[in-house]
A tleap script that builds the chain and sets N, CA, C and O, in Angstrom:
source leaprc.protein.ff14SB
mol = sequence {
  NMET GLU GLU ASN LYS GLU THR LYS LYS THR
  GLU PRO SER TRP LYS GLY LEU GLU GLU PHE
  PHE ALA THR SER VAL ILE GLN GLN ALA GLU
  LYS SER ALA LYS ARG TRP PHE ILE ALA TRP
  LEU LEU THR LEU ALA ALA LEU ILE GLY THR
  ASN ALA ALA TRP ILE TYR VAL PHE ASN SER
  TYR GLU TYR VAL TYR GLN ASP GLY ALA GLY
  GLU ASN TYR TYR ASN ASN GLU ILE GLY GLY
  ASP ALA ASN ASN GLY ALA ALA CASP
}
set mol.1.N position { 358.341 168.435 205.647 }
set mol.1.CA position { 357.168 169.262 205.751 }
set mol.1.C position { 356.038 168.739 204.884 }
set mol.1.O position { 354.865 168.894 205.223 }
set mol.2.N position { 356.379 168.136 203.794 }
set mol.2.CA position { 355.330 167.634 202.915 }
set mol.2.C position { 354.578 166.472 203.566 }
set mol.2.O position { 353.385 166.293 203.325 }
set mol.3.N position { 355.255 165.704 204.370 }
set mol.3.CA position { 354.606 164.586 205.045 }
set mol.3.C position { 353.577 165.085 206.047 }
set mol.3.O position { 352.511 164.483 206.176 }
set mol.4.N position { 353.862 166.148 206.748 }
set mol.4.CA position { 352.920 166.701 207.721 }
set mol.4.C position { 351.660 167.218 207.036 }
set mol.4.O position { 350.561 167.086 207.574 }
set mol.5.N position { 351.811 167.799 205.869 }
set mol.5.CA position { 350.644 168.296 205.151 }
set mol.5.C position { 349.755 167.145 204.712 }
set mol.5.O position { 348.529 167.252 204.758 }
set mol.6.N position { 350.358 166.061 204.292 }
set mol.6.CA position { 349.573 164.908 203.853 }
set mol.6.C position { 348.841 164.256 205.022 }
set mol.6.O position { 347.681 163.867 204.886 }
set mol.7.N position { 349.495 164.137 206.146 }
set mol.7.CA position { 348.845 163.514 207.295 }
set mol.7.C position { 347.733 164.404 207.835 }
set mol.7.O position { 346.724 163.901 208.330 }
set mol.8.N position { 347.901 165.686 207.750 }
set mol.8.CA position { 346.845 166.589 208.209 }
set mol.8.C position { 345.622 166.501 207.307 }
set mol.8.O position { 344.497 166.654 207.783 }
set mol.9.N position { 345.814 166.264 206.055 }
set mol.9.CA position { 344.684 166.170 205.136 }
set mol.9.C position { 343.886 164.888 205.369 }
set mol.9.O position { 342.662 164.893 205.234 }
set mol.10.N position { 344.544 163.818 205.706 }
set mol.10.CA position { 343.848 162.545 205.877 }
set mol.10.C position { 343.208 162.409 207.249 }
set mol.10.O position { 342.247 161.655 207.406 }
set mol.11.N position { 343.715 163.117 208.239 }
set mol.11.CA position { 343.131 163.038 209.571 }
set mol.11.C position { 341.820 163.823 209.601 }
set mol.11.O position { 341.766 164.958 209.127 }
set mol.12.N position { 340.778 163.230 210.150 }
set mol.12.CA position { 339.510 163.957 210.228 }
set mol.12.C position { 339.581 165.062 211.279 }
set mol.12.O position { 340.245 164.920 212.306 }
set mol.13.N position { 338.919 166.112 211.017 }
set mol.13.CA position { 338.909 167.205 211.984 }
set mol.13.C position { 337.776 166.974 212.977 }
set mol.13.O position { 336.772 166.344 212.644 }
set mol.14.N position { 337.935 167.474 214.171 }
set mol.14.CA position { 336.909 167.310 215.195 }
set mol.14.C position { 335.636 168.043 214.828 }
set mol.14.O position { 334.533 167.580 215.119 }
set mol.15.N position { 335.793 169.178 214.195 }
set mol.15.CA position { 334.614 169.954 213.825 }
set mol.15.C position { 333.752 169.183 212.829 }
set mol.15.O position { 332.526 169.172 212.940 }
set mol.16.N position { 334.394 168.544 211.863 }
set mol.16.CA position { 333.656 167.750 210.888 }
set mol.16.C position { 332.962 166.556 211.527 }
set mol.16.O position { 331.821 166.242 211.187 }
set mol.17.N position { 333.650 165.886 212.458 }
set mol.17.CA position { 333.048 164.752 213.156 }
set mol.17.C position { 331.875 165.184 214.026 }
set mol.17.O position { 330.841 164.517 214.064 }
set mol.18.N position { 332.037 166.282 214.710 }
set mol.18.CA position { 330.951 166.780 215.554 }
set mol.18.C position { 329.719 167.120 214.730 }
set mol.18.O position { 328.594 166.810 215.121 }
set mol.19.N position { 329.936 167.751 213.602 }
set mol.19.CA position { 328.794 168.097 212.742 }
set mol.19.C position { 328.134 166.836 212.190 }
set mol.19.O position { 326.907 166.753 212.126 }
set mol.20.N position { 328.949 165.850 211.789 }
set mol.20.CA position { 328.391 164.599 211.256 }
set mol.20.C position { 327.542 163.887 212.306 }
set mol.20.O position { 326.412 163.485 212.030 }
set mol.21.N position { 328.092 163.733 213.511 }
set mol.21.CA position { 327.354 163.034 214.558 }
set mol.21.C position { 326.137 163.830 215.015 }
set mol.21.O position { 325.095 163.248 215.315 }
set mol.22.N position { 326.255 165.128 215.070 }
set mol.22.CA position { 325.110 165.951 215.473 }
set mol.22.C position { 323.979 165.832 214.461 }
set mol.22.O position { 322.815 165.706 214.842 }
set mol.23.N position { 324.310 165.872 213.180 }
set mol.23.CA position { 323.254 165.759 212.178 }
set mol.23.C position { 322.664 164.361 212.166 }
set mol.23.O position { 321.464 164.211 211.938 }
set mol.24.N position { 323.463 163.337 212.404 }
set mol.24.CA position { 322.905 161.975 212.432 }
set mol.24.C position { 321.998 161.786 213.644 }
set mol.24.O position { 320.971 161.114 213.543 }
set mol.25.N position { 322.356 162.359 214.775 }
set mol.25.CA position { 321.499 162.275 215.959 }
set mol.25.C position { 320.194 163.026 215.725 }
set mol.25.O position { 319.127 162.548 216.111 }
set mol.26.N position { 320.265 164.170 215.111 }
set mol.26.CA position { 319.050 164.942 214.824 }
set mol.26.C position { 318.157 164.196 213.841 }
set mol.26.O position { 316.938 164.187 214.009 }
set mol.27.N position { 318.732 163.574 212.827 }
set mol.27.CA position { 317.938 162.811 211.865 }
set mol.27.C position { 317.258 161.621 212.534 }
set mol.27.O position { 316.092 161.343 212.255 }
set mol.28.N position { 317.952 160.932 213.394 }
set mol.28.CA position { 317.348 159.811 214.113 }
set mol.28.C position { 316.231 160.296 215.021 }
set mol.28.O position { 315.194 159.640 215.122 }
set mol.29.N position { 316.420 161.425 215.679 }
set mol.29.CA position { 315.388 161.971 216.559 }
set mol.29.C position { 314.156 162.373 215.760 }
set mol.29.O position { 313.031 162.181 216.221 }
set mol.30.N position { 314.352 162.927 214.572 }
set mol.30.CA position { 313.210 163.300 213.729 }
set mol.30.C position { 312.430 162.063 213.298 }
set mol.30.O position { 311.200 162.073 213.333 }
set mol.31.N position { 313.116 161.004 212.895 }
set mol.31.CA position { 312.437 159.766 212.505 }
set mol.31.C position { 311.671 159.180 213.685 }
set mol.31.O position { 310.526 158.752 213.540 }
set mol.32.N position { 312.305 159.164 214.844 }
set mol.32.CA position { 311.661 158.625 216.033 }
set mol.32.C position { 310.447 159.472 216.423 }
set mol.32.O position { 309.406 158.930 216.797 }
set mol.33.N position { 310.574 160.771 216.338 }
set mol.33.CA position { 309.458 161.661 216.678 }
set mol.33.C position { 308.294 161.461 215.720 }
set mol.33.O position { 307.138 161.489 216.144 }
set mol.34.N position { 308.574 161.263 214.449 }
set mol.34.CA position { 307.510 161.008 213.474 }
set mol.34.C position { 306.785 159.714 213.797 }
set mol.34.O position { 305.556 159.663 213.751 }
set mol.35.N position { 307.532 158.671 214.122 }
set mol.35.CA position { 306.915 157.377 214.459 }
set mol.35.C position { 306.034 157.498 215.693 }
set mol.35.O position { 304.908 157.001 215.708 }
set mol.36.N position { 306.544 158.157 216.726 }
set mol.36.CA position { 305.756 158.296 217.950 }
set mol.36.C position { 304.528 159.176 217.717 }
set mol.36.O position { 303.476 158.926 218.305 }
set mol.37.N position { 304.641 160.187 216.882 }
set mol.37.CA position { 303.493 161.042 216.583 }
set mol.37.C position { 302.428 160.255 215.832 }
set mol.37.O position { 301.238 160.408 216.107 }
set mol.38.N position { 302.838 159.420 214.892 }
set mol.38.CA position { 301.877 158.587 214.158 }
set mol.38.C position { 301.211 157.599 215.118 }
set mol.38.O position { 300.001 157.384 215.044 }
set mol.39.N position { 301.981 157.006 216.003 }
set mol.39.CA position { 301.410 156.084 216.991 }
set mol.39.C position { 300.423 156.817 217.896 }
set mol.39.O position { 299.370 156.275 218.234 }
set mol.40.N position { 300.754 158.027 218.284 }
set mol.40.CA position { 299.862 158.824 219.132 }
set mol.40.C position { 298.574 159.156 218.386 }
set mol.40.O position { 297.490 159.088 218.965 }
set mol.41.N position { 298.682 159.515 217.105 }
set mol.41.CA position { 297.487 159.810 216.317 }
set mol.41.C position { 296.592 158.581 216.176 }
set mol.41.O position { 295.370 158.690 216.285 }
set mol.42.N position { 297.189 157.416 215.937 }
set mol.42.CA position { 296.401 156.189 215.836 }
set mol.42.C position { 295.704 155.864 217.155 }
set mol.42.O position { 294.546 155.448 217.167 }
set mol.43.N position { 296.410 156.054 218.253 }
set mol.43.CA position { 295.815 155.806 219.566 }
set mol.43.C position { 294.673 156.774 219.833 }
set mol.43.O position { 293.632 156.374 220.354 }
set mol.44.N position { 294.854 158.028 219.487 }
set mol.44.CA position { 293.797 159.022 219.665 }
set mol.44.C position { 292.584 158.694 218.805 }
set mol.44.O position { 291.448 158.813 219.265 }
set mol.45.N position { 292.813 158.283 217.566 }
set mol.45.CA position { 291.702 157.913 216.682 }
set mol.45.C position { 290.956 156.699 217.233 }
set mol.45.O position { 289.728 156.652 217.175 }
set mol.46.N position { 291.682 155.722 217.763 }
set mol.46.CA position { 291.034 154.549 218.351 }
set mol.46.C position { 290.216 154.929 219.579 }
set mol.46.O position { 289.115 154.413 219.773 }
set mol.47.N position { 290.733 155.813 220.398 }
set mol.47.CA position { 290.006 156.264 221.580 }
set mol.47.C position { 288.721 156.980 221.195 }
set mol.47.O position { 287.663 156.710 221.763 }
set mol.48.N position { 288.809 157.882 220.243 }
set mol.48.CA position { 287.621 158.615 219.802 }
set mol.48.C position { 286.624 157.662 219.154 }
set mol.48.O position { 285.421 157.774 219.391 }
set mol.49.N position { 287.104 156.729 218.343 }
set mol.49.CA position { 286.215 155.778 217.678 }
set mol.49.C position { 285.478 154.876 218.654 }
set mol.49.O position { 284.273 154.666 218.518 }
set mol.50.N position { 286.193 154.342 219.636 }
set mol.50.CA position { 285.535 153.461 220.600 }
set mol.50.C position { 284.559 154.229 221.485 }
set mol.50.O position { 283.491 153.717 221.820 }
set mol.51.N position { 284.914 155.443 221.862 }
set mol.51.CA position { 283.976 156.243 222.657 }
set mol.51.C position { 282.727 156.577 221.854 }
set mol.51.O position { 281.618 156.531 222.388 }
set mol.52.N position { 282.891 156.910 220.589 }
set mol.52.CA position { 281.738 157.206 219.738 }
set mol.52.C position { 280.853 155.970 219.589 }
set mol.52.O position { 279.627 156.084 219.590 }
set mol.53.N position { 281.462 154.791 219.460 }
set mol.53.CA position { 280.687 153.554 219.337 }
set mol.53.C position { 279.887 153.280 220.607 }
set mol.53.O position { 278.717 152.905 220.537 }
set mol.54.N position { 280.520 153.467 221.773 }
set mol.54.CA position { 279.802 153.242 223.024 }
set mol.54.C position { 278.660 154.238 223.188 }
set mol.54.O position { 277.576 153.861 223.634 }
set mol.55.N position { 278.881 155.481 222.840 }
set mol.55.CA position { 277.822 156.482 222.956 }
set mol.55.C position { 276.668 156.153 222.018 }
set mol.55.O position { 275.504 156.294 222.393 }
set mol.56.N position { 276.981 155.717 220.804 }
set mol.56.CA position { 275.941 155.341 219.846 }
set mol.56.C position { 275.117 154.163 220.366 }
set mol.56.O position { 273.887 154.189 220.314 }
set mol.57.N position { 275.798 153.135 220.865 }
set mol.57.CA position { 275.088 151.951 221.373 }
set mol.57.C position { 274.252 152.322 222.593 }
set mol.57.O position { 273.106 151.889 222.717 }
set mol.58.N position { 274.812 153.108 223.481 }
set mol.58.CA position { 274.082 153.486 224.689 }
set mol.58.C position { 272.832 154.293 224.348 }
set mol.58.O position { 271.783 154.093 224.962 }
set mol.59.N position { 272.929 155.196 223.384 }
set mol.59.CA position { 271.788 156.032 223.030 }
set mol.59.C position { 270.791 155.335 222.110 }
set mol.59.O position { 269.654 155.793 221.994 }
set mol.60.N position { 271.174 154.260 221.461 }
set mol.60.CA position { 270.261 153.587 220.544 }
set mol.60.C position { 269.376 152.567 221.256 }
set mol.60.O position { 268.449 152.032 220.648 }
set mol.61.N position { 269.636 152.295 222.494 }
set mol.61.CA position { 268.877 151.290 223.236 }
set mol.61.C position { 268.067 151.988 224.308 }
set mol.61.O position { 268.595 152.809 225.058 }
set mol.62.N position { 266.793 151.664 224.383 }
set mol.62.CA position { 265.923 152.303 225.364 }
set mol.62.C position { 265.823 151.400 226.584 }
set mol.62.O position { 265.120 150.389 226.567 }
set mol.63.N position { 266.521 151.767 227.625 }
set mol.63.CA position { 266.569 150.925 228.810 }
set mol.63.C position { 265.271 151.004 229.616 }
set mol.63.O position { 264.684 149.976 229.954 }
set mol.64.N position { 264.835 152.200 229.916 }
set mol.64.CA position { 263.615 152.396 230.708 }
set mol.64.C position { 262.788 153.470 230.027 }
set mol.64.O position { 263.316 154.514 229.643 }
set mol.65.N position { 261.514 153.223 229.876 }
set mol.65.CA position { 260.642 154.274 229.377 }
set mol.65.C position { 259.311 154.191 230.099 }
set mol.65.O position { 259.006 153.197 230.758 }
set mol.66.N position { 258.534 155.234 229.969 }
set mol.66.CA position { 257.285 155.353 230.706 }
set mol.66.C position { 256.135 155.468 229.718 }
set mol.66.O position { 256.229 156.191 228.726 }
set mol.67.N position { 255.058 154.757 229.991 }
set mol.67.CA position { 253.898 154.863 229.108 }
set mol.67.C position { 253.029 156.035 229.533 }
set mol.67.O position { 253.395 156.777 230.445 }
set mol.68.N position { 251.884 156.210 228.886 }
set mol.68.CA position { 251.009 157.346 229.177 }
set mol.68.C position { 250.386 157.297 230.552 }
set mol.68.O position { 250.022 158.340 231.094 }
set mol.69.N position { 250.251 156.114 231.136 }
set mol.69.CA position { 249.643 155.977 232.458 }
set mol.69.C position { 250.653 156.205 233.576 }
set mol.69.O position { 250.293 156.176 234.753 }
set mol.70.N position { 251.877 156.425 233.228 }
set mol.70.CA position { 252.901 156.703 234.237 }
set mol.70.C position { 253.592 155.463 234.758 }
set mol.70.O position { 254.298 155.537 235.763 }
set mol.71.N position { 253.412 154.321 234.106 }
set mol.71.CA position { 254.081 153.104 234.548 }
set mol.71.C position { 255.401 152.946 233.813 }
set mol.71.O position { 255.506 153.237 232.622 }
set mol.72.N position { 256.385 152.490 234.530 }
set mol.72.CA position { 257.708 152.285 233.941 }
set mol.72.C position { 257.816 150.880 233.375 }
set mol.72.O position { 257.379 149.908 233.990 }
set mol.73.N position { 258.399 150.795 232.207 }
set mol.73.CA position { 258.638 149.507 231.582 }
set mol.73.C position { 260.144 149.338 231.402 }
set mol.73.O position { 260.826 150.211 230.865 }
set mol.74.N position { 260.632 148.223 231.853 }
set mol.74.CA position { 262.054 147.937 231.759 }
set mol.74.C position { 262.295 146.913 230.659 }
set mol.74.O position { 262.032 145.725 230.846 }
set mol.75.N position { 262.776 147.352 229.555 }
set mol.75.CA position { 263.178 146.469 228.456 }
set mol.75.C position { 262.098 145.437 228.145 }
set mol.75.O position { 262.355 144.235 228.211 }
set mol.76.N position { 260.921 145.882 227.816 }
set mol.76.CA position { 259.820 144.965 227.587 }
set mol.76.C position { 259.867 144.309 226.216 }
set mol.76.O position { 259.015 143.471 225.923 }
set mol.77.N position { 260.813 144.650 225.375 }
set mol.77.CA position { 260.895 144.061 224.047 }
set mol.77.C position { 261.475 142.647 224.072 }
set mol.77.O position { 261.473 141.967 223.046 }
set mol.78.N position { 261.960 142.206 225.199 }
set mol.78.CA position { 262.509 140.862 225.305 }
set mol.78.C position { 261.381 139.825 225.228 }
set mol.78.O position { 261.593 138.706 224.760 }
set mol.79.N position { 260.213 140.194 225.678 }
set mol.79.CA position { 259.085 139.263 225.626 }
set mol.79.C position { 258.994 138.396 226.871 }
set mol.79.O position { 258.482 137.279 226.814 }
set mol.80.N position { 259.480 138.896 227.979 }
set mol.80.CA position { 259.396 138.131 229.210 }
set mol.80.C position { 257.981 138.184 229.792 }
set mol.80.O position { 257.081 138.781 229.202 }
set mol.81.N position { 257.798 137.563 230.938 }
set mol.81.CA position { 256.468 137.500 231.560 }
set mol.81.C position { 256.364 138.412 232.782 }
set mol.81.O position { 255.524 138.170 233.649 }
set mol.82.N position { 257.183 139.440 232.873 }
set mol.82.CA position { 257.118 140.347 234.007 }
set mol.82.C position { 255.912 141.261 233.862 }
set mol.82.O position { 255.695 141.845 232.801 }
set mol.83.N position { 255.128 141.385 234.923 }
set mol.83.CA position { 253.960 142.249 234.931 }
set mol.83.C position { 254.274 143.479 235.771 }
set mol.83.O position { 254.669 143.361 236.931 }
set mol.84.N position { 254.102 144.633 235.198 }
set mol.84.CA position { 254.344 145.883 235.910 }
set mol.84.C position { 253.002 146.391 236.440 }
set mol.84.O position { 251.967 146.240 235.790 }
set mol.85.N position { 253.035 146.971 237.587 }
set mol.85.CA position { 251.815 147.546 238.150 }
set mol.85.C position { 251.257 146.683 239.275 }
set mol.85.O position { 251.895 145.737 239.737 }
set mol.86.N position { 250.065 147.032 239.694 }
set mol.86.CA position { 249.430 146.325 240.818 }
set mol.86.C position { 248.890 144.992 240.345 }
set mol.86.O position { 248.458 144.843 239.202 }
set mol.87.N position { 248.924 144.029 241.247 }
set mol.87.CA position { 248.372 142.716 240.924 }
set mol.87.C position { 246.862 142.767 240.967 }
set mol.87.O position { 246.289 143.436 241.827 }
set mol.88.N position { 246.205 142.069 240.050 }
set mol.88.CA position { 244.728 142.055 240.002 }
set mol.88.C position { 244.164 141.003 240.862 }
set mol.88.O position { 242.944 140.856 240.937 }
savepdb mol mol.pdb
quit
């Protein structure tokens, strides 16, 4: 009888193994979820940053504007030789 008691003590119980594996799976899932959440936050920050940059650039450049006489000028700051209006 003493031998059976000793072997029972050394054999792992299923309940203990199940709890060990369940907690290890949960810990791995938490680490993985944290990594994916950080990656998602970085991606979101990059998306917002690039959109803000495009909006800033688009709004800082005057593509077409109109003078007091009602004539449209298209990017006249380049210094090209385009003449707007009627030919003289």
